[in-house]
C-alpha positions in Angstrom: 14.2 43.0 52.8 17.7 41.7 53.2 17.0 39.5 50.1 16.7 42.7 47.8 20.0 44.1 49.4 21.5 40.6 48.6 20.4 40.6 45.0 21.5 44.1 44.6 25.1 43.6 46.0 25.4 40.3 43.6 24.3 42.4 40.4 26.9 45.0 41.4 29.6 42.4 41.8 28.9 40.7 38.5 28.7 44.4 36.7 32.0 45.4 38.1 33.7 42.1 37.3 32.4 42.5 33.7 33.5 46.0 33.3 37.2 45.1 34.8 37.5 42.2 32.2 39.7 43.2 29.4 38.0 43.8 25.9 39.3 41.1 23.5 38.0 40.1 20.2 36.9 36.6 19.6 39.4 34.3 17.3 38.7 34.3 13.5 36.0 32.0 12.6 34.7 31.3 16.1 31.1 32.5 15.6 30.7 30.3 12.4 32.0 27.2 14.3 29.5 27.8 17.2 26.9 28.1 14.8 27.9 25.0 12.8 27.9 23.1 15.9 24.3 24.2 16.9 21.8 21.6 15.7 18.2 23.1 15.1 15.5 21.2 17.2 13.3 19.3 14.8 9.7 19.5 15.7 7.8 16.3 15.9 5.6 14.8 13.3 2.4 16.1 15.4 3.8 19.7 15.9 4.8 19.8 11.9 1.3 18.6 11.2 -0.4 21.1 13.8 1.8 23.9 12.2 0.7 22.9 8.6 -3.0 22.7 9.7 -3.2 26.0 11.5 -0.5 27.9 9.8 -1.2 30.2 6.7 -1.0 28.3 3.8 -0.6 29.5 0.1 -1.7 27.4 -2.9 -1.7 28.4 -6.6 -3.8 26.8 -9.3 -4.4 27.0 -12.9 -7.7 27.0 -14.4 -6.7 23.9 -16.0 -6.1 22.4 -12.6 -9.5 23.7 -11.2 -11.9 22.1 -13.9 -11.3 18.5 -13.1 -11.5 19.1 -9.4 -15.0 21.3 -9.9 -16.3 18.6 -12.2 -15.8 16.1 -9.9 -17.4 17.9 -6.9 -20.4 18.6 -9.0 -20.7 15.0 -9.9 -20.7 14.0 -6.4 -23.5 16.5 -5.4 -25.8 15.4 -8.2 -25.1 12.0 -7.3 -25.8 12.5 -3.8 -29.2 14.3 -4.5 -30.4 11.6 -6.9 -29.7 8.8 -4.5 -31.6 10.8 -1.7 -34.8 10.9 -3.9 -36.6 7.5 -3.7 -37.4 5.9 -7.1 -41.1 5.5 -7.9 -40.6 1.7 -8.5 -38.0 0.9 -6.1 -37.9 -2.6 -4.2 -37.7 -1.2 -0.9 -40.8 1.1 -1.5 -43.8 -0.5 0.1 -46.8 -0.7 -2.1 -50.0 -0.1 -0.3 -53.2 -2.2 -1.5 -56.8 -1.2 -1.7 -58.8 -3.3 0.8 -62.5 -3.2 1.3 -64.0 -4.5 4.6 -67.6 -5.4 4.5 -70.0 -6.4 7.2 -73.6 -7.5 6.5 -76.3 -5.9 8.6 -79.6 -6.2 6.4 -81.8 -4.8 9.4 -79.2 -2.2 10.4 -79.0 -3.4 14.0 -76.0 -1.5 14.7 -75.7 2.0 15.2 -71.7 2.5 14.7 -69.4 -0.1 13.4 -65.5 0.4 13.3 -62.7 -2.0 12.0 -60.0 -2.4 14.7 -56.8 -4.4 14.0 -53.0 -4.4 14.0 -52.9 -2.1 11.1 -54.4 0.9 13.2 -53.0 -0.1 16.6 -56.8 -1.2 17.6 -58.0 2.3 17.4 -61.7 2.4 16.7 -61.8 6.1 15.7 -59.2 5.6 13.0 -61.4 3.3 10.8 -65.0 3.9 11.1 -67.4 2.2 8.7 -70.2 3.8 6.7 -73.6 2.1 6.2 -74.7 1.5 2.7 -78.5 1.3 2.7 -79.0 -0.2 -0.8 -76.8 -3.3 0.1 -77.6 -3.5 3.7 -73.8 -3.3 4.8 -71.4 -1.6 6.7 -68.4 -0.7 4.5 -64.8 0.7 5.1 -62.1 1.2 2.3 -58.6 1.5 3.2 -55.1 1.0 1.9 -52.9 -1.5 3.8 -49.1 -2.3 3.3 -48.4 -5.8 2.4 -48.3 -8.6 5.1 -50.8 -10.5 7.2 -53.2 -8.2 9.5 -55.4 -9.3 12.3 -58.6 -7.4 12.9 -62.2 -7.5 14.1 -65.5 -5.3 13.9 -66.3 -3.3 16.8 -70.1 -2.9 16.9 -71.7 0.2 18.8 -68.3 0.7 20.7 -68.7 -2.5 22.8 -69.2 -5.7 21.0 -66.4 -7.5 19.3 -67.5 -9.5 16.2 -65.1 -11.6 14.1 -65.5 -11.0 10.3 -67.7 -14.0 9.1 -66.3 -13.8 5.6 -62.6 -14.1 6.8 -60.7 -17.3 5.5 -58.7 -17.5 8.4 -58.7 -16.5 12.0 -56.6 -16.6 15.2 -57.1 -16.8 18.9 -56.4 -13.4 20.3 -55.8 -14.9 24.0 -58.8 -13.2 25.4 -61.4 -15.3 24.3 -61.8 -14.0 20.8 -61.1 -14.7 17.5 -59.3 -12.2 15.3 -59.8 -12.4 11.6 -56.7 -12.6 9.5 -56.3 -10.4 6.1 -53.6 -11.3 3.8 -52.4 -8.5 1.8 -50.1 -9.0 -1.3 -48.9 -5.6 -3.0 -51.0 -4.1 -5.4 -54.1 -6.4 -5.6 -57.4 -5.2 -4.1 -59.2 -7.5 -1.7 -63.0 -7.2 -0.8 -64.0 -9.1 2.5 
């Protein structure tokens, strides 16, 4: 409580000292000299940028100034849309080729045959063949991207059979020979 009394006493002392002072006017031009001597604090570059960025801005344009800007904006948008659409004959476009897998089975010894290979993640259900009674063959027509593809026939879901008509094969590391099919864009191959 003593602190409050001390502050009140100090305030009263200052007030009485100020009121007892003579009332004099400042010399001629004193205020102008003081104001001239004060240098305004110049804000930093960052602060000026922040003030410009977040402060209100007033801009005026004439129609003749807006037309070229809008033309450029529309051209950039159209150019962006055109570049996003893939062209039909682009070099990067993968051309799928028609391929026909054929396995001879004149006596229809197999009940089901599938083609498994690198192109279908070795999944039999993705490439089930159909039997052609007239030719005595199991057939699958597929489309594959260019490149070399390893494959085998899966007979009755258990027996792996290499393609006897394949021109090349490769050891699969498990005692079987994978047939190899080379596909070059756009040409049908019959196996």
